[in-house]
C-alpha positions, 0 to 999 in steps of 0.5 A: 412787684410789691416792695411795701415790706421792704425795710432796710435797717432791721430784720424783725418787720413786725417787732417794728410794726408793733411798735409804730401802732403803740407810738401812734396810739400814745399819739392820738392819746396825747392829742386826746388829752390835749384838747380836753384841757385846752376845753377846760382852760378855755371854760375857766377862761371864758368864766373869769371873762364873763363873771360866775355862772350864776351871773347873768352876762351882758351883751358887751361882756359876751362880746368882749369874751368873744373877740378874746384871740385863741392865742391868749386862751391857750396861754392861759390855759398853759399858765394854769399848771402842769398837765393833769397827773392822769395823763401823765400816768397814761403816758407812762405807762403807754412807754413801759408798755412799748418797753416791755413789748420790745424787750420781749420781741428782743428775747424772742429773737434771741431764744429763736437764734440760740435754738436755731444755733443749737439744732444746727450743732446738734446736727452737725454732732449727729453728722459727725457721729454718722460719719465716724459709724461709717468710717469705723464700719469700713474698717471693719469690713477692710479688716474681714476681707483681709482676714478672709483672704489670709485663711483662703491663703492658708488653706490653699497652701495647706492644700498645695502641701497636701499635695505635694505628699500624696504625690511624693508618696505616689512617686515612691510607689511607682517611679514611672507615675512619679515622673509623670506626676512630677512633671504634671505637678512641675507644669501645674506649680509653673502654671500656679506661679505664673498665674499668681505673679499675674495676679501680683502683677495686676494688683501693683499696676492697680496700686499704681495706677491708683496711686498714680490718679491720685499725684495726678488729681493733687497735681492738677489742684496745685496746678489750679491753685498755682494757676489761680494765684498766678492770675491773682499775682498777674492781675496786681501786676497789670494793675501796678504796670498800669499805674506805673505806665501812667506815671511814666506817661505824665513824666515823659509829658512833662519831660518833652515840655521841658524839653520843647522849652529847652529847644525854644531857649536854645532857638533864641539863642542861636538866633541872638548869636547869629545876629551878633555874628552878622554885626561882627561881620558888618563892622568888620566889611566896614572897617575893610572898605575904610581900609581899601579907600584909605589905601586907594586914597593913599596910592591916588596921592602917591600918583597925583603927587609923583604926577605933579612933580612931573608936571612941576618939572615939566611946568615950572610956571605953573608949580606955585599954583599947582602945590597950593591946588595940592596942598587944599586937596591933600588937606581936604582928603584928610578931613574927609579921611578923618571924618569917615574914620570918626563915622565908623568909629561911632558907628562900631560904638553903636554897634557894640552897645546895640549888640551888648543891650541885645545880649543883655535883654536875652540873658534877662528874658532866659533868666526870667523863662528859667525862673518861670520854668522852675515855678511851673516846675515846682508848682506842677510838683505840689500839685502832683503830691497834693493829687497823689496825698488826695488819692491816698485819702480817698483809698484810705477812706474807701477801704474804711467805708468798704470795711464798715460795709462788709462788717455791717453786711456780715451782722446782717446776713449771719442769721440767715443759716438759722433762718433757712434751718427751720424751712420744712416742706410737708412730707415728700410736697414741694409746695411752699407751705404757710410756714416755709413762706414766712421763713422765705419773707424773713430771709427775702429782706438782707438778700434783696438789701444786698443785691450784689451777692450770689444766693445758693439754695442748697437742699438735702432730703431723705424721704424716699427709698432710691436717691434718684427720687430723693435728689429729684425731690430736693432739686423741685424744693429748691426750684420753687424756694428760688421762684418764690424769691424771684417772685418776691424781687429777687434777680433770677440770674442771682439764684442757683439750687444745689442738691446735696445727698441726704444718705445720712439723714434720719429716714423722712427728714430733709435739710434746706440752706440758703446761703450767700456767695461774697465777690468781695472776700 
């Protein structure tokens, strides 16, 4: 596919080609002038270096001149002064010529656009006038038909009145004939009334059917419009629900994470509480065991004292020894009990201190965890707000970019109507001639640039006496235009052809419209 013609920055490719050629010519001229000035400056430098032209140069002078660097020679040439006046005049003349050519091209484009607009306006005024005349002719025809119907009804009523008068006169002449004729007249009248009622009923039913059909069509159009609006509202609602579901999902995940963290903290608190209760139960069990041992010891001591008393009563000789032994045993037992009580008290204090320390550590851990969760929640909220603001900025930037894009595209596509109005085929021909090809080449650039637009080719012709031939010619011309644009590089799926009626157009004329359907609108 040849894409050398594509220029996405302008619609007037010929103007820019002329401008490019002029700039190249100006650059070539400037380069020649610059080389000429450099050559003259180098000659002057040689004369200054080697002496006057009449003097004979020595070999040492020639060698010295040849060894002068080119940069010094160019510097000497630039120090001689400004550019020659004729060089400036050539440059200014080239610039003025380029400006005049650009101004002439802009004026030609503006004149073409104005001419196309005037032709389109004239065609629209002509079409409006033809529609008005057609409406007036239709109205006059309807009035004529109504007058004829009224005149026929009057004639029918007059004939009926005349017939009734003749029947009345005939009845006076002969009664029997009158009864027969009266019966026949009555029968005929009944049949006429029945026919009139039947005709009136048929007309009423036809009118009702027509009105019902119009109401049905209006209802269908309203229902279609309502369904379209409902579909748009449904789509907007689905997008809103999707956004809400996404936000709800994010909030649910955050809530589940928070709930899991709270459950973990609760489990840790429960475990700490169980450990504290276990320690308290252990301490109570130890105290109970100590009390039982003390009570058992006291019972044992009481039994020993009773046995000692019995033994004292039984053996007075051994009383002193037994009392001493009993006193020593009692003293040892008391010391043992005191030591056990002291050891139990120390263990209780140690357990309470350990429990207090564990509770302090658990409280500090809980406080630290809550602070961490609060910081994470705050950071997550800040990140969410930043993301929302960033998305809002992106949406605003996208909307602004889309608006600029649509405005630029509309400016580019506004000339399509004027360009397509000037497309003219040869009489009764579907072939693309040179003029149509040039017009389609100018139309092709914006259509190729904006590849998201559907292209509709509408053609109307009035060059044959029959509508079928005109429609077939219009369709073949539209297909020729679509095929040409497709060969140039447009996707054929973007192209469609519509045949319009050319009955209201002057005989021997046709009309071509190349338009776009915008999906963004």
